[in-house]
C-alpha angles and dihedrals in degrees: 000000000000120000093195108122132195114244103259094046091047094049093046089056093044094049092049092049092048091049091051092051090047089052092052091051094043091052090062088059095048096258115139111210091184090058095045102038104017119101111262126197106275093239093053120101092236094056116120126179094232089063089077086072105029096051089072091068099047121083133192099226148339095280091049095054094039096059094041094050092042088057091047089052095045099045105013096062091053095046092047089056089049098044102031125248099273095047092045093051091050091048093049093050093046091052090049093048091045091052090052093049091048090052091050090051093050092048090052091052089050090049091052096040093052091046092232092157088074095059135074095192136031129215106231095182137275092060091295119133129195133200111259091237091057092043093055091049087061090065094094129153125200136171144063094258095113093054090043092054088052090054090048090053092050090052091051092049093046099043104023094157096048109121118226132188109225122187125269096019112092093208134063121264124206114245093239092057091043092056094043090049092052091049092051092047091051092048093049091045091051091051098040107030103049111169096022091127095248121115096225094162090052088057091050090045091056090052092046094051090044091052092048092050093048091050091048092053091046093051096043103053110159093020090120097253091120092062088070108017098055106337116123093000101065124148127203138020099303109014139095109057138090098258095061095124092048089058090040089069090056095046092055096043093230117176093252092061107026094112098045123102112253094187093049091058092048091050089058090052090046091052091054092045095047091057087067095052108128092206097058109127119231128221113254128182120211127200122216100023129297132133116313120227092217093096090051091051092051092050092049092051091047091053092047092052089051091051091049091051091051093049091046089054092049093050091048088054090051089052092054103038107011130246092294090065092068121103120233090256092053091049089050092052091048090050093048091049091056092051097055 
């Protein structure tokens, strides 16, 4: 298994780890990161608009951040190579923001359903009451789980037939069933375990916003979104240009694209990418003798054809067995091809 990570995935993990360490240190000095950067209920006095973004980088404990960052590493690095770095970053942030908005909406419904607007104080148990203002400030959400669930959804939609081994099951589960199962569990948990301290609806909100964004991209090919959200800054063997969701159909072997040529589409992308190669030699004519550059040109084209053939073979292997079937060397070649 390769630990090489594309830049956005790597920096997301680094930022979250640094924030967790900062939280540990700040706690010793009486500074509450959850209170400052966590997402408060929008009617609470401690709510700030920036918290819709910052809450994604604050975690409740070591177990919380470990499982979230493990999922970012496992699925995010693959999806960044598929989408391209710019598009993946935009997708991750939108899922996180969407999760926060969903949580705010659910909390508002809870506020209305419980009729809290009619009370000045709340009984928190044991005969202890609390001012409503202080009670609402306790409704705080932290963690990257909403964005992570969005990334998980994108993996399931991109590689639905990919088989995964999930503890404790002794048999592989297809990615599409894995994602659907998680969504159902979260929905049932949200309905049946109210007050368990887990933002289940935020998780579902991240998946919902991720699904909506993917469908928008798929239905608006050629609208120009790729020129900003992935165009020109792509990362990985088949990410970073506007026709991502056209190729996505080929990668997943869906019935609508089973007969199309995956390698032919990649060759078109490679042709566009190769025109930007900084090391491409240029034809020069010399008068009065001297060494011709023709031989250098021929050698460069020969090497490029060899590189194209290697990448075509790697992509064909992805089509048959999925990204996980690649060796570390093949992943390295795919990464190097995207950086030229």
